[in-house]
N, C-alpha and C positions, 0 to 999 in steps of 0.2 A: 146028708146033714145040711140043715138050713143055715143060713148066715147067722141068724140069731143064736142058734144052738152052738155054733162054732165060736161066737164071740163070748158066750157064757163059759165055754170050756177054757178059753184063753184067760178070761178074767179070774176064774177059780184058780188056775195055775199060778197067775201072778200074785194072788192073795196068799198063796201058800209058801211063797218065798221068804226066807229068813235074812237077817242082816249078814250072816256068814256067807250067804250066796252072792253077795255083792262085793265081797273082799276079793282082791286080785291074787292070783296064784303066781308067786315070784318065778317059778320055773317056766310057767306058760307064757309069761309076759316078757321074759328076757329076750334080747335081741339075738337072733342067730348070727353066727360068723359069716354066713354067705352074704355077699354084697346085694343090696336090693337093686332090682332091675326097673325101678320106676322111671318112667319117662318124664323128664322135666321139660315143660313147654317154655320155649323162649318168649319173652315178652315181645309182642308184635311191634314192629317199627312204626307202622301206620296205626293211629288211633282215631276213633270217631268222636265227634263232638256234637253237641246239639246246638243247632243254629238259633240265635237269639233274635228272632224276627217275629213280632207280635201283630196280630190283627183282631179286630172286634167283630164277632159274628153274633148276630142276634142279641146284642147287648152283653155278650161274654167275651172276655179277653182270652184268646187262644193263640198258640204258636202257629205260624204259617207253615203249611206243609207242602212239600215238593215231591215230584214223582222219583222214585228209586230208578237209577240207571240200569241196574242188573235186572230188575223186575221188568223193565221195558224191553230188554233183550230176550228174556226168558218167557215173556207172556205168550199165550196161544192166540188163536184167532178171536175167540170170544171173551177172553180175559183181559182185565185192566191191570195196569201196574199199581203196586201199593204205594201209598203216600208216606212220607217219613219227614222228620225234622232233623235227622242225623246226617252228617257229612264227614268225609275223610279229609282231614286238613292237609295231609301230604299229597294226595291226589288232586286237590283243588288248585287252581291257578288264579291268584288275585281275587277279584270279586266273583268269578265263576266257581261256585261250589260244586262238589261231586257228591251228591246225595245217594246214600246206601242204607238199606234196612239193617238194623241191629238185631232183628228177630229172625228165628229160623222158620221161614215160610216156604221155601222152595226146596225141592229135592232135585239135586244135580248129580248125575251119574249114580243114581240109586241112593244117594246119601243126603239127608236133610241137613242143610247148612244155611247159615245167614248169607244174605247178599254180600255182606262185607267179606266173609270168608271166600265166597265164590269169586269175587272180584280179585282178591289179593292172592289167593292160593291157586285157584284153577285158571284164571284168566291172566295171572301174573301182572296185575295192575293195568290190564288192557293190551298187553303185548301179544297174548295168545288167545284171542277171542276165536272160537270156532267159526269157520266160514258159513256154516249152516245158520248161525244166528245173525250173520251180518256183522260188520266191524264199525258200524256207525254209532258212535257215542257223542253226542252234541253237548258242548259246554256253552252255557248261556249265563250272562251276568244277569242279575236281578234287575227288573225294570226301575227306572228312576221315577221317583214320586214327583208329583206336581203336574206340569202340563203334559198332556197326552199328545203323542205324535199323530199326525193326521194320516189317514189311510190313502192309498193311491186313488181310490174312487173319490174321496173327499177333495183331494188336490185337483183331479181332473174336473170335478164339478165346479170348483172355484175358478179354475182356468177357463172353463166354458162360459161361466157368467161374466168373467172379465172380458172375454172376447165379444160377447153380445153387447155389453155396456160400451165398449170402445167403438163398435160398429154403429151404435145409436148416436154417439157423439160425433 
């Protein structure tokens, strides 16, 4: 049966329903005496927030994106880590934000999870990172705006020109 034929059958069945079909059966809807075994998820202690840092790209104002720390650990040889604007406030320290993806992009131990879940549930906030991934997670404060720090090469070049001018004098 083609998809169109199947949709026609379903549509005809829906059109044949009467208002009585939508009434609730009190016996079927009553709660059973057995306790429900629904798992209640505890609210996570760590929550992610969106970093409020803006940049203008090609005349359009956008949020500045940073590399996800878990994606950087899990990436392969040829893969890049994903960029995100979300960070965990509790895992961050001061100005150094800990950026994590809120989207399920990675499969870890065969289960698709968000980087936020992997970091907090599997890695226990960085306390149990597998040795195969390395345990190097670097916190960096964002760069200060304004004057740019000179590179070592620029400092050496200036120092070399100063020595030459002193030798001439």
